[in-house]
C-alpha positions in Angstrom: 2.7 1.0 -7.8 -0.7 2.8 -8.3 -2.3 1.8 -11.5 -4.1 4.3 -13.8 -7.8 3.8 -13.8 -10.0 4.1 -16.9 -13.7 4.6 -17.0 -15.5 1.5 -18.3 -19.0 0.6 -19.4 -20.8 -2.3 -17.8 -19.8 -4.4 -20.8 -16.1 -3.7 -20.0 -15.4 -1.4 -23.0 -13.4 1.7 -22.2 -15.3 5.0 -22.3 -12.1 7.1 -22.5 -11.3 6.7 -26.2 -14.9 7.4 -27.2 -15.0 10.5 -24.9 -11.7 11.9 -26.3 -13.0 11.3 -29.9 -16.3 13.1 -29.2 -14.5 16.0 -27.5 -12.0 16.3 -30.3 -14.8 16.3 -32.9 -16.6 19.0 -31.0 -13.5 21.2 -30.9 -12.7 20.5 -34.6 -16.3 21.5 -35.6 -16.3 24.7 -33.6 -12.8 25.6 -34.8 -13.8 25.1 -38.4 -17.0 27.0 -38.4 -15.7 30.0 -36.4 -13.4 32.8 -37.7 -9.7 32.3 -38.1 -9.1 35.0 -35.5 -10.6 32.7 -32.7 -8.0 30.2 -31.5 -10.5 27.4 -30.6 -7.8 24.8 -31.3 -6.1 25.7 -28.0 -8.7 23.6 -26.3 -7.0 20.5 -27.7 -4.6 21.0 -24.8 -7.4 19.6 -22.5 -7.5 16.4 -24.5 -3.8 16.0 -24.2 -3.9 16.5 -20.5 -6.6 13.9 -20.1 -4.7 11.5 -22.3 -1.6 11.9 -20.1 -3.6 11.1 -17.0 -5.0 7.8 -18.4 -2.9 6.6 -21.3 0.6 5.4 -21.8 3.3 7.5 -23.5 2.9 6.0 -27.0 -0.8 6.7 -27.0 -0.4 10.2 -25.7 2.0 11.0 -28.6 -0.6 9.6 -31.0 -3.4 11.7 -29.4 -1.2 14.9 -29.5 -0.3 14.3 -33.1 -3.9 13.8 -34.0 -4.9 17.0 -32.3 -2.2 18.9 -34.2 -3.4 17.3 -37.5 -6.9 18.4 -36.7 -5.7 21.9 -36.0 -4.0 22.1 -39.4 -7.0 20.6 -41.2 -9.4 23.0 -39.5 -7.2 25.9 -40.5 -7.3 24.7 -44.1 -11.0 24.3 -44.2 -11.9 27.5 -42.4 -12.8 30.3 -44.9 -14.0 33.1 -42.7 -11.6 35.6 -41.0 -8.2 37.1 -41.5 -5.7 34.6 -43.0 -2.6 36.1 -41.3 -4.4 36.1 -37.9 -5.4 32.5 -38.6 -1.8 31.5 -39.3 -0.7 33.1 -36.0 -3.5 31.4 -34.1 -2.8 28.0 -35.8 0.9 28.3 -34.9 0.1 29.2 -31.3 -2.3 26.3 -31.0 0.2 23.9 -32.5 2.9 25.1 -30.1 0.6 24.9 -27.1 -0.4 21.3 -28.0 3.2 20.2 -28.6 4.6 22.0 -25.5 1.8 20.7 -23.3 2.3 17.1 -24.5 6.1 17.3 -24.0 5.9 18.8 -20.5 3.1 16.6 -19.4 5.0 13.5 -20.5 8.2 14.7 -18.8 6.2 15.3 -15.6 4.5 11.8 -15.8 7.9 10.2 -16.3 9.4 12.1 -13.3 6.4 11.0 -11.2 6.9 7.4 -12.3 10.6 7.6 -11.4 9.7 9.0 -8.0 7.2 6.2 -7.4 9.9 3.6 -8.4 12.4 5.2 -6.1 9.9 5.3 -3.3 9.1 1.6 -3.9 12.8 0.7 -3.7 13.2 2.8 -0.5 10.1 1.0 1.0 11.7 -2.4 0.1 15.0 -1.4 1.8 13.1 -0.3 4.9 11.2 -3.6 5.0 14.4 -5.6 4.7 16.0 -3.4 7.4 13.2 -4.1 9.8 13.3 -7.8 9.0 17.0 -7.7 9.6 16.4 -6.3 13.1 14.0 -9.2 13.7 16.3 -11.9 12.4 16.8 -13.6 15.7 13.0 -13.6 16.5 12.1 -14.9 13.0 14.7 -17.6 13.2 13.3 -18.7 16.6 9.7 -18.6 15.2 10.8 -20.8 12.3 12.8 -23.2 14.5 9.7 -24.0 16.6 7.8 -25.9 13.8 11.0 -27.4 12.5 11.9 -28.8 15.9 8.3 -30.1 16.3 8.6 -31.8 12.9 11.7 -33.7 14.1 10.1 -34.7 17.4 6.9 -35.9 15.8 8.9 -37.7 13.1 10.9 -39.6 15.7 7.7 -40.4 17.6 6.0 -41.7 14.5 9.0 -44.0 13.8 8.9 -45.3 17.4 5.2 -46.0 17.2 5.6 -47.8 13.9 8.6 -49.8 15.2 6.9 -50.9 18.4 5.9 -54.5 19.0 3.1 -54.4 18.2 3.0 -51.3 16.0 0.6 -48.5 16.9 -0.6 -47.0 13.6 -3.2 -44.7 15.2 -0.5 -42.9 17.3 1.8 -42.8 14.2 -1.0 -41.3 12.1 -1.5 -38.6 14.8 2.2 -37.8 14.8 2.1 -37.6 11.0 -0.8 -35.1 11.2 1.2 -32.9 13.6 4.1 -33.0 11.2 1.9 -31.8 8.4 0.5 -29.0 10.6 3.9 -27.8 11.7 5.2 -28.0 8.1 2.4 -25.8 7.0 3.2 -23.3 9.8 6.8 -23.1 8.6 5.7 -22.8 5.0 3.3 -19.9 5.8 6.0 -18.0 7.7 8.4 -18.4 4.8 5.7 -17.2 2.3 5.2 -14.1 4.4 8.9 -13.4 4.6 9.3 -13.9 0.8 6.4 -11.5 0.2 7.9 -8.8 2.5 11.4 -9.1 0.9 10.1 -9.3 -2.7 10.8 -6.3 -4.9 8.4 -5.2 -7.6 5.1 -3.4 -8.0 2.4 -4.3 -5.6 -1.2 -5.3 -6.3 -4.2 -4.0 -4.5 -6.8 -6.7 -3.5 -9.8 -6.7 -1.2 -8.7 -8.0 2.3 -9.7 -8.0 5.9 -7.4 -5.8 8.0 -7.8 -8.1 11.0 -6.3 -11.0 8.9 -3.4 -8.8 7.8 -2.7 -7.9 11.5 -2.8 -11.6 12.5 -0.3 -12.5 9.7 2.0 -9.7 10.7 2.0 -10.5 14.4 3.5 -14.0 13.7 6.7 -12.2 12.7 7.0 -10.4 16.0 5.7 -13.0 18.4 9.1 -14.1 19.5 10.3 -10.5 19.8 7.4 -9.8 22.1 8.3 -12.8 24.3 12.0 -11.9 24.3 11.3 -8.3 25.5 8.7 -9.5 28.1 6.0 -7.4 26.5 2.3 -7.8 27.2 0.6 -7.7 23.9 -3.2 -7.1 23.8 -5.2 -7.5 20.6 -8.6 -5.8 20.3 -10.0 -6.4 16.8 -13.4 -5.2 15.8 -15.9 -7.8 14.6 -17.2 -7.9 11.0 -14.8 -5.3 9.6 -15.6 -4.1 6.1 -12.9 -5.1 3.5 -10.3 -2.6 2.3 -8.6 -2.6 -1.1 -4.9 -2.6 -0.3 -1.6 -4.0 -1.2 -1.2 -6.5 1.7 2.6 -6.3 1.7 2.6 -2.6 2.0 0.0 -2.5 4.8 1.9 -5.3 6.6 5.0 -3.1 6.4 3.1 -0.2 8.1 1.8 -2.4 10.8 5.2 -4.0 11.3 6.9 -0.6 11.6 4.4 0.6 14.2 4.5 -2.6 16.3 8.3 -2.7 16.3 8.5 1.0 17.3 6.0 0.3 20.1 8.1 -2.7 21.4 11.2 -0.5 21.3 9.3 2.3 23.1 8.4 0.1 26.1 11.7 -1.8 26.3 13.1 0.9 28.6 10.2 0.4 31.1 10.1 -2.1 33.9 9.1 -5.5 32.7 5.6 -5.6 34.4 4.6 -2.4 32.7 5.6 -3.1 29.2 2.3 -3.1 27.3 1.5 -2.8 23.6 -2.0 -2.9 22.2 -3.2 -3.2 18.6 -6.8 -2.5 17.8 -9.2 -2.0 14.9 -12.4 0.0 14.6 -14.7 1.5 12.0 -15.9 5.1 11.9 -19.1 6.3 10.4 -17.2 8.0 7.6 -16.5 4.6 6.1 -12.9 4.3 7.3 -11.2 1.3 9.0 -8.9 2.5 11.8 -5.8 0.6 13.0 -4.2 1.8 16.2 -1.0 0.7 17.9 -0.5 2.1 21.4 2.2 1.5 24.0 2.9 2.2 27.6 6.3 3.7 26.9 7.6 7.2 27.7 5.3 8.9 25.2 6.3 11.2 22.5 8.2 13.5 24.9 9.8 16.3 23.2 9.2 15.0 19.7 7.7 17.4 17.3 4.5 15.7 16.3 4.2 17.7 13.1 7.6 16.3 12.0 7.2 12.7 13.2 6.4 11.5 9.7 9.0 13.6 7.9 11.8 11.8 6.2 15.0 11.5 8.2 13.4 12.9 11.4 13.9 10.5 14.3 14.0 10.4 18.0 16.2 7.3 18.2 20.0 7.7 18.5 20.6 5.1 15.8 17.4 5.6 13.8 17.3 6.4 10.1 14.0 8.4 10.3 12.5 6.5 7.3 10.0 4.1 8.9 7.3 6.5 9.7 7.9 8.5 6.5 7.5 5.4 4.4 4.4 4.4 6.4 2.8 7.8 5.8 3.5 7.5 2.0 2.0 4.0 1.9 -1.1 5.0 3.8 -1.7 8.1 1.8 -1.3 6.3 -1.5 -4.1 4.0 -0.3 -6.4 7.0 0.3 -5.9 7.1 4.1 -4.0 9.1 6.6 -1.8 8.4 9.6 -1.4 10.4 12.9 0.1 10.1 16.4 -1.1 11.1 19.8 -1.0 10.2 23.5 -2.2 6.8 24.6 -4.5 7.3 27.6 -2.5 8.2 30.7 0.9 7.6 29.2 2.7 6.3 26.2 2.0 7.0 22.5 -0.6 5.8 20.1 -0.1 5.7 16.3 -3.2 5.3 14.2 -3.9 5.1 10.5 -7.1 4.9 8.4 -8.0 3.1 5.2 -11.1 3.6 3.0 -13.5 0.7 3.6 -15.7 -1.2 1.2 -19.4 -2.0 1.6 -19.4 -5.8 2.2 -18.2 -7.3 5.4 -15.6 -10.1 5.6 -15.9 -12.4 8.6 -13.0 -14.3 9.9 -14.2 -16.6 12.7 -10.6 -17.4 13.7 -10.0 -13.8 14.9 -11.5 -13.2 18.3 -12.3 -9.8 19.7 -10.4 -8.6 22.7 -7.8 -11.4 22.6 -4.9 -10.5 25.0 -1.6 -12.3 24.6 0.6 -12.3 27.6 4.3 -12.9 27.1 
């Protein structure tokens, strides 16, 4: 899911191949002019390791083969020193380059397989959470569909009246378009969350991601009689994230908060989601609740895989959330929320420019 980055010039050309060529040329020159007893060619291992970090498997093999060829060529061209010692050093250098390339490629392949397995597990977790919200999502989708039917019938009545009232019919048609767009947007978000495949990091406003995510749990909030407060900071700097993955983190935390307050008396069921910026250049998202708090939960283990405080929990939601946040260069933690309840926060590295969304108001409580 994370793409390998390559240093580039302002014109867009890659610096990496040129850097590797210069480094290889320097090693070759020094290896050739020094005595055979000095195994300078071992430093080609550094080139192989850099290539594994930034290039694909085929190019790494090419780089390793080129390094081995340069080692042999340097051995042939070097005249000074003991020939038997030079043969031993050459063999050691060739073995070091070959073994390093093989092990590094195996390690890279294992890491890629682990990332793929992690992506599949994250997908399963998303689908599981959405499955738990099926009734709420269906209710959320039925609202605009029912409104479309009502406005469609109204438009027909206005057009069939004697005399016809085209102005009222036009207004009903506009409401149909608005509700159809609402339903379409909801379906798009659900398709994005259930889609499998590698994510793509883009520059986004965290406030907008939160607003999009909350549409999926709005009916769940109402069904559980939860008071949801939203306190979003103005002019947040953008963050470069995979929106689907960050939506999953927010969704996990909000659903956990709703479950945490569901055992409390209805008037005291409160959940708050807030955003802020710290001087270190981090955007902070916090989801707090008025539930029973962390209780006897071991805070150091909250984000471990398969550790759960729920009788029927899998213990994967917070673990996946931590993995997602850390892969974006942030961190996630838990603590007490004021006098009672729990607060889960995570940070994301922020960009320099600010994105303003006038549709997102600061301190916008939603009472359900």
